[in-house]
C-alpha positions, 0 to 999 in steps of 0.5 A, spaced: 200 610 389 205 605 392 207 598 390 203 592 393 204 585 394 198 581 391 195 579 397 194 586 398 190 587 392 183 586 391 179 587 384 172 588 385 167 588 379 160 592 381 154 589 377 147 589 377 140 592 374 141 598 371 140 604 375 141 601 382 147 605 383 153 602 381 157 608 379 154 612 385 157 607 389 164 607 386 164 614 387 162 613 394 168 608 395 172 613 392 170 619 397 170 615 403 177 613 402 179 620 401 181 618 393 177 624 391 175 630 395 167 631 393 162 626 390 160 627 383 153 625 381 151 621 375 145 626 373 150 632 372 155 628 369 161 629 374 161 622 376 169 619 376 167 613 372 162 616 367 166 620 363 164 619 356 160 624 352 154 619 351 154 617 358 154 624 360 148 626 356 144 619 357 146 619 365 147 612 364 154 607 364 155 605 357 162 603 358 166 599 363 171 603 367 176 602 373 177 606 379 183 604 384 183 606 391 187 605 397 184 602 404 187 600 410 194 598 406 190 595 401 189 597 393 182 596 391 181 596 384 173 598 382 171 595 376 164 599 374 160 595 369 154 598 365 147 595 367 143 596 361 142 590 357 144 594 351 151 594 354 151 587 356 157 586 352 161 590 357 160 584 362 164 579 358 171 582 358 171 586 365 169 580 369 175 576 366 179 581 370 175 581 377 177 577 383 170 578 386 163 582 385 158 586 388 151 585 386 147 591 387 140 591 389 135 596 390 132 597 397 126 600 394 126 596 387 128 589 390 131 583 386 130 586 378 132 582 372 139 585 372 140 582 379 138 575 376 143 576 370 148 578 374 147 572 379 147 567 373 153 570 370 157 570 376 155 564 378 157 561 372 164 564 372 165 562 379 166 569 381 166 570 389 160 575 390 156 579 395 150 583 395 149 590 397 142 592 398 143 600 396 139 606 397 137 605 404 136 612 404 130 612 400 123 613 402 120 606 403 127 603 403 126 595 405 132 591 407 128 585 409 124 585 403 130 585 398 133 580 403 127 576 402 126 576 395 134 574 394 132 568 398 126 566 394 129 568 387 135 564 388 134 558 393 140 555 392 145 560 394 147 561 401 146 568 403 149 571 410 147 578 412 153 581 415 150 588 416 143 590 418 140 597 417 138 601 423 132 605 421 129 610 425 122 613 423 124 611 416 131 614 416 137 610 415 141 612 421 146 606 422 147 599 422 149 593 426 154 587 425 151 581 425 158 577 427 159 581 433 152 584 435 155 591 435 151 597 433 154 603 430 150 610 428 152 615 423 156 621 425 160 624 419 160 627 412 163 620 410 159 616 413 163 616 420 160 612 425 160 611 433 158 605 437 151 605 440 147 600 444 144 594 440 137 594 441 133 588 444 129 588 437 136 587 433 139 582 438 133 578 437 134 578 429 141 577 430 139 571 434 135 568 428 140 569 423 146 567 428 145 559 426 145 560 419 151 564 419 155 560 424 153 554 419 155 558 413 162 559 416 163 552 419 161 549 413 167 552 409 172 549 413 173 542 416 177 545 422 172 550 424 166 545 423 170 541 428 171 547 433 163 548 432 161 541 434 166 541 440 164 548 443 157 550 440 159 557 437 165 560 433 168 567 435 168 573 430 175 571 428 173 564 426 167 566 423 170 571 418 175 566 417 170 561 415 166 566 411 172 568 407 173 561 405 166 560 403 166 566 399 172 565 395 169 558 394 163 561 392 159 557 397 157 563 401 154 570 399 154 575 404 149 581 404 151 588 406 147 595 406 148 602 404 146 608 402 151 610 396 148 617 395 149 620 402 155 615 403 152 611 409 155 604 410 160 604 404 166 605 409 164 598 412 163 595 406 170 597 404 172 594 410 169 587 408 172 587 401 179 587 405 177 582 410 173 577 407 174 578 399 179 574 396 186 577 393 188 575 386 193 570 390 187 566 392 186 563 385 192 560 385 194 559 378 191 562 371 190 556 366 191 558 358 194 554 352 201 554 349 200 557 342 205 553 339 202 546 340 195 547 344 197 544 350 194 546 357 199 550 361 198 555 367 201 561 370 202 562 378 200 569 381 207 570 382 211 577 381 217 573 380 214 568 374 214 569 367 210 575 365 203 574 362 197 579 362 191 579 358 187 586 355 180 586 357 178 592 355 180 597 349 179 605 349 180 609 343 182 616 345 182 622 340 188 625 344 192 619 347 190 614 342 189 606 343 188 605 351 189 597 353 186 596 360 189 589 362 190 585 368 197 582 370 196 574 371 204 573 372 210 576 373 212 584 373 210 589 368 215 595 368 216 601 362 222 596 360 218 590 359 218 587 352 213 582 351 210 578 345 202 578 343 201 571 343 195 572 339 198 575 333 206 574 334 207 581 334 213 584 339 212 590 343 215 594 349 211 597 354 214 604 354 209 607 360 205 603 365 199 607 368 193 605 372 186 609 370 181 612 374 175 614 370 179 618 364 185 620 368 191 616 367 196 615 373 203 613 372 206 607 376 213 604 376 210 597 375 204 592 375 205 586 379 201 579 378 194 580 380 194 588 378 190 591 373 193 597 369 194 600 362 198 600 357 198 605 351 199 605 343 199 598 342 198 598 335 197 591 334 193 589 340 186 588 341 181 586 347 182 579 349 189 578 346 194 575 351 201 579 352 207 575 355 214 573 355 217 571 349 221 565 352 214 563 356 208 564 351 201 563 353 194 564 351 189 565 355 182 564 354 178 569 350 173 573 354 166 571 352 161 576 348 154 575 347 152 575 339 149 581 336 141 580 336 139 587 332 142 589 325 141 596 322 144 599 316 148 605 316 148 611 311 153 617 311 149 624 312 155 627 307 156 624 300 163 621 300 163 619 307 162 612 306 169 609 306 170 613 313 164 610 316 167 603 315 174 605 318 171 609 323 166 603 325 172 598 325 176 603 330 170 602 335 170 594 334 176 595 338 173 598 344 166 594 343 167 587 340 160 585 342 158 589 335 159 587 328 160 590 321 159 587 315 158 589 307 152 586 305 154 583 298 147 583 295 144 590 298 151 593 298 149 596 305 154 597 311 150 593 316 152 594 324 149 589 329 149 589 336 145 588 343 139 593 342 137 599 339 140 604 344 147 600 343 147 602 335 145 609 337 151 610 341 155 607 336 153 612 331 154 618 336 161 616 337 162 616 330 160 623 330 164 625 336 170 621 335 171 621 328 167 626 325 163 622 321 155 623 321 151 618 319 144 615 320 141 608 321 135 605 317 132 598 317 136 594 312 134 592 306 132 585 305 136 581 301 131 578 297 132 573 291 128 571 285 128 564 282 123 560 277 119 554 278 118 551 271 122 550 265 122 555 258 125 555 252 127 563 250 129 566 244 134 572 244 135 575 238 139 582 237 139 585 230 141 592 229 143 596 222 146 603 223 150 604 217 157 600 216 157 593 220 151 592 224 150 588 230 147 581 230 146 575 235 141 570 236 140 564 241 136 559 244 136 558 251 132 553 255 132 556 263 130 551 268 130 551 276 135 548 280 130 545 285 136 542 290 139 549 290 146 546 289 148 552 285 146 559 284 147 559 276 149 553 272 151 554 264 151 548 259 153 548 252 149 544 248 150 547 241 152 543 235 153 544 228 156 551 229 150 554 229 153 559 235 161 559 233 165 557 239 168 564 240 161 567 242 159 562 247 163 565 252 159 571 251 152 568 252 154 566 258 157 572 260 151 576 258 147 572 263 151 572 269 152 580 268 144 580 268 142 575 273 143 580 279 137 584 277 131 579 276 125 579 272 120 581 277 122 586 282 130 587 280 133 582 286 138 577 284 136 571 280 138 564 283 138 557 282 137 557 275 140 553 269 141 556 262 142 551 257 144 554 250 142 549 245 141 553 238 142 560 235 144 563 229 150 568 227 152 573 221 159 572 219 160 580 219 155 583 224 156 578 229 160 580 235 161 578 243 157 584 245 151 582 240 151 575 243 151 578 250 145 583 248 141 577 245 143 573 252 140 578 256 134 579 252 133 571 253 133 572 260 128 577 260 123 572 258 124 568 264 118 572 267 114 567 263 117 561 267 113 562 273 118 567 277 117 567 284 121 571 290 125 568 295 126 570 302 132 569 307 129 564 313 133 564 320 133 559 326 132 563 332 133 559 339 129 563 344 130 562 351 125 564 356 122 563 363 116 558 363 111 564 364 112 567 358 112 561 353 104 563 351 106 570 349 113 568 345 109 563 341 103 567 339 108 573 337 112 568 333 106 565 329 104 573 328 111 573 325 110 568 320 115 563 324 114 556 325 115 553 331 120 547 330 121 544 338 121 546 345 126 544 350 126 545 358 133 548 360 135 551 366 131 557 368 125 556 363 124 553 356 128 554 349 123 555 343 126 553 336 123 557 331 124 558 323 122 565 321 123 570 315 129 575 316 124 581 315 120 579 321 125 579 326 130 586 325 127 589 332 126 582 335 131 584 341 127 590 343 120 586 342 122 580 346 125 584 352 118 588 352 115 582 352 119 578 357 121 584 362 128 583 359 128 576 361 128 573 354 134 572 350 135 569 343 140 567 338 139 567 330 143 563 324 141 563 317 138 557 315 136 557 307 132 561 302 124 560 302 119 562 297 115 568 299 107 567 300 104 570 294 100 576 298 107 578 301 110 578 295 105 582 291 107 588 296 114 587 295 114 587 288 109 593 288 114 597 293 120 595 288 117 598 282 115 604 286 122 605 288 124 604 280 119 609 278 122 614 283 129 613 281 
C-alpha cells in the first residue's frame, strides 16, 4: 500500500442496528475495490472483519475491526463496528478514530433501534455521516419507506438523497444520481454499470427532490447561496462542493442505496466517500491537554508536526501478543520513532509499523497524521492511551465507554484455576474496557460486569479459547448483612478443665445498634476495678471482630453494632487470651435475642425511556420492590429515578431491553443498606440454613 497525504485519507465507521449488513458492506467495498478476490460471507465465517472464533460461531460482529482499501488514488480505512447492544462498548473507541460514518438502514426493516442510537451518537459527537439504505436486492425492499421513516424519526436532520434505486418488477437493477439526473444499470460481477436513459417517472422524482438538494448545498456555503439567488440553480460541481461542506459541518446527511450481498451500488458509494466525505485535514486540529499542567493544547493534522496518536482498540493475540490499533493525529510514525505514553510516562519505540485488514497485519513504512494503523507488543499501553513525542507531550480525551449494567459471578470449572480467572479477565479488559472485574469482599466471589448476558458469555468463551481457563457464570450472591435493633446485655462465660491448666474467660458485654450507621463496629472499654485484666481486654475485642463476619441469624456479616465491655471475671492461673476470645464469641451469639434483622444493598437506578414505555417501566419497578423517587423530562423521553434492592436488578439490562424494544437504558449506583422485609427475609434465612446443612 503506497503512501498518501492526509487529504487523500478517509476513515469511515460503519454503524447501525445489528444484522443490517455492516460487515457484508465492508466485504463488498473490499471486493469492489479489488482488495480481495472474492467476497466472504458472515454466515460461513469467511468475512474479512469477522475473524474471531466467537464471531464465526455466532455469525455476528463482536469486536471492532478495520479494513483499509485503495480507491481512485485515495486510502479508505473502513471501521466495522458491532451493532448488537451487548457490544455497544466497541463504539466508544472506534468512533473516536473515525472522520465520518455510514449509518446502515435495512431496505426491508427500515429505521430500527440501532439506527436511532447510531444517529444519536454520531450527532452528539459531531461526526459527519451518511445513511446507506442496504439490502435493496431483498424481497419487499422499499427505499421510499426507509427514506420516509428517516425523515419522520429524525425531523431535525437535513437528509439529501444522492442516489435513487431503479427497480424492475421488484428487482434492484440500477440507480439514478439526483444531482445529475443520469441513470445507470448494473452490468457486471462487481456492480459495474452502464448509462441508460432516465425514465420520466424518475425525472419527476428528481424534480421533487431538487429544491431541497439545492437548498442543502447552497445553505452550507455563503458564496453558493449568493450564486443560487443570482442564477436560480447550481451546477453538479457546485452542488457537490456545497454538500461536501454541509456534510463536514454536520448540517447535511446524504442518503445512498445499495445491495451489499450482490455488490450492487457499492462502487458509487466509494466514489461519494472520496468526493464528498471529509479527510482528516477537515478537522483542522485535535484538542488535548498538557499532562504537566493540565492546560488545553492542540495539534494540527500535519505530517511535519510533533508526533501524537491515540490507541482506540487493543487486541490480545495468542501469537502476536498485544496489538494496539491507533490513529495518528499529528506528525509521522515510523519504525524508528521513539515516543512516550503520556498517560503513564513510559517510553517505547515503535519497532514495526503496520496496517490491519481483518486479522492480517500488513507492514508499512510509515503512518502520517490522519492515518490509522497498528503497533504491536506495547507492554504498558492500553486503550485510550496517548502516544506522543517526549519533547511535546499531549494527552487526548479518553474515549467514552458505557457503564456496565449486568453482573455475574465467575466460577472456575477446575479447582486451582481461580487465580488464572482473575489474570485472564485482566488481559481481556485490555481488549474491552466496557466490562469490569472485582472481588466482592463479603461473598469472596469474582464478579464481572458488562453490557448484557451475551457480552459476558462471550468473555467466558474467550477465556477458554485464548487462555485455556474453563469457567461458568452464576447469579452473584447478594452481600446481605445483619444488624440488631435493640440493646441487650450478654454474658460470655468460657470454662474448661482438662488436667493441668484449665481455661477461663468471663465477660459481660452490652450490645447496641449504631442507628446512624456511622460505623460498622465500635468497641468500648468500660471495665473498672480490674475485673477483666487490661492485657485480656484486646482479646475480647479481637474475639468479637473475628466472629462479626458470620452473623447470628443467617451467617452474614454483623454490622452497625457497638459492643461495650463493662464487667467480667478472671482466674489468676486459667485465664488466657484464647479463653477471653472464646468468651467474647459466646456473648456475641446472644445477639440473637437483640431483635436481629437482615440488611440488603439498595441501588439508585436512573432509567431513561421513551414516553410510551413509562407505564411498563414503572409497573415493573414496583414489582421489584422499587421506590420511584422522581421523573424528569429529558431529550428522547423520561428519566425515572428509583431505589431498588440489588437482588431485584441483576438481569435488569435484559428485561429493560425486552420491555422497551432496546430503547431504554439505565445506570445504577450503590446508595445504602436497608432492612429486608420480614417475608423476604424468612426465605433468605431458610435458604442460608439449608446451605449450611448441605455443607
